[in-house]
C-alpha positions as CSV (number, residue, x, y, z in Angstrom):
1,M,-40.0,-28.6,12.3
2,D,-38.2,-25.2,12.3
3,N,-35.3,-25.0,9.9
4,T,-34.7,-21.3,10.5
5,P,-30.9,-20.7,11.0
6,E,-29.8,-19.7,14.4
7,P,-29.5,-16.0,14.9
8,E,-26.1,-14.5,14.9
9,P,-24.8,-13.4,18.3
10,E,-25.3,-9.7,18.8
11,N,-22.6,-7.6,20.5
12,M,-24.4,-4.5,21.8
13,K,-21.2,-2.8,22.8
14,A,-20.0,-3.0,19.2
15,Y,-23.3,-1.6,18.0
16,L,-23.2,1.3,20.4
17,L,-19.5,2.2,20.4
18,G,-18.3,0.7,17.1
19,G,-15.7,-1.9,16.5
20,I,-15.5,-5.5,15.5
21,P,-15.2,-8.3,18.0
22,P,-12.1,-10.5,17.1
23,A,-14.3,-13.5,17.4
24,E,-16.3,-12.3,14.4
25,V,-13.1,-12.0,12.4
26,A,-12.0,-15.4,13.5
27,A,-15.3,-16.9,12.6
28,Q,-14.6,-16.0,9.0
29,E,-11.1,-17.6,9.0
30,T,-12.0,-20.1,6.3
31,E,-13.0,-17.3,4.0
32,Y,-9.8,-15.3,4.6
33,D,-7.8,-18.5,3.9
34,R,-9.9,-19.3,0.8
35,F,-9.0,-15.9,-0.7
36,K,-5.5,-15.7,0.8
37,V,-6.3,-12.6,2.8
38,D,-4.4,-11.8,6.0
39,P,-6.9,-10.2,8.4
40,D,-4.1,-8.2,10.0
41,S,-3.8,-6.4,6.6
42,L,-7.4,-5.1,7.2
43,F,-7.9,-4.7,11.0
44,E,-6.1,-2.9,13.8
45,P,-6.9,-2.8,17.5
46,L,-9.5,-0.2,18.4
47,R,-9.8,-0.8,22.1
48,P,-9.5,-3.9,24.3
49,D,-11.4,-6.7,22.6
50,Y,-12.4,-4.8,19.5
51,L,-10.9,-4.2,16.1
52,T,-11.5,-1.6,13.4
53,F,-10.4,-1.2,9.8
54,W,-6.9,0.4,9.4
55,E,-7.3,4.1,9.2
56,S,-5.3,4.1,5.9
57,I,-8.1,2.1,4.3
58,G,-10.4,5.0,4.5
59,P,-14.0,4.5,3.3
60,K,-15.6,1.1,2.8
61,S,-15.1,1.5,-1.0
62,A,-11.3,1.4,-0.4
63,I,-11.4,-2.1,1.1
64,K,-11.4,-3.7,-2.4
65,T,-8.5,-1.5,-3.5
66,T,-6.6,-2.6,-0.3
67,L,-7.2,-6.2,-1.0
68,E,-6.2,-5.9,-4.6
69,A,-3.0,-4.2,-3.6
70,D,-2.1,-6.9,-1.1
71,R,1.1,-8.5,-2.5
72,H,0.0,-12.0,-1.2
73,L,-3.0,-12.3,-3.5
């Protein structure tokens, strides 16, 4: 019996051109709800069917600062 978890779907366009498919953000909805984070405070449209972090967030290290500054937390 193989109990290996199913592989996550891969989005080659996202790998090659950058961006986050909205379905991947939606798949984490319970985590956003759990921590009272509005995904719209983190992501903006990049191109049709892809998101990116808001430019104002800057480097990955600034994500934590952005979440801590969110008035809803």
